[in-house]
N, C-alpha and C positions, 0 to 999 in steps of 0.2 A: 649121500643118497639123493638128496633133493637136487643137487646140481647136476648129477649124472642123468637123472630121470627128467629133468625139467621142472619148472616151478609148480605147475598144477598137478602133474603126475606124482612128483615127489611129496607134495603136501598130502595128496590123497593116499599115497602109499603109507606114510607115517600114521595118519589117522586111522586107516583100516587096520594096520598092524597093532596099534594100541588097543583098539576095540576087540580084536579077535584074540589077543593073547591073554587078556585079563590081568588083574593086579599081581597075582602070585608070580607069573612069568615076567612081568615088567620089573618087579622088584629084584628078581634073580638076574635079569639083564643089567640092571643098574649096579648090582654088586660086582659085575664084571667090568664096570666102568663105562657103560653105554647108557646114557640118559636120553630117551626119545623126546621127552618133554623139553629138555634143554636144547636139543637139536632143532626142534620145532620153533622154540622161542627165538633162538639165534637167527633162524631163517626169516622169521617174521620181522625181526628188527633190521635185517639187511635189506629188505624189500620195502 
């Protein structure tokens, strides 16, 4: 997501998505194997 949207837009998208979904939805997404926090961390370490 971050690479296809660009650095700032991708970071903004992930942050807004996490805030809007809430913990219950984030936990459900994590159960499916998508961890937005890890995606964000990986992106921050690469830049």
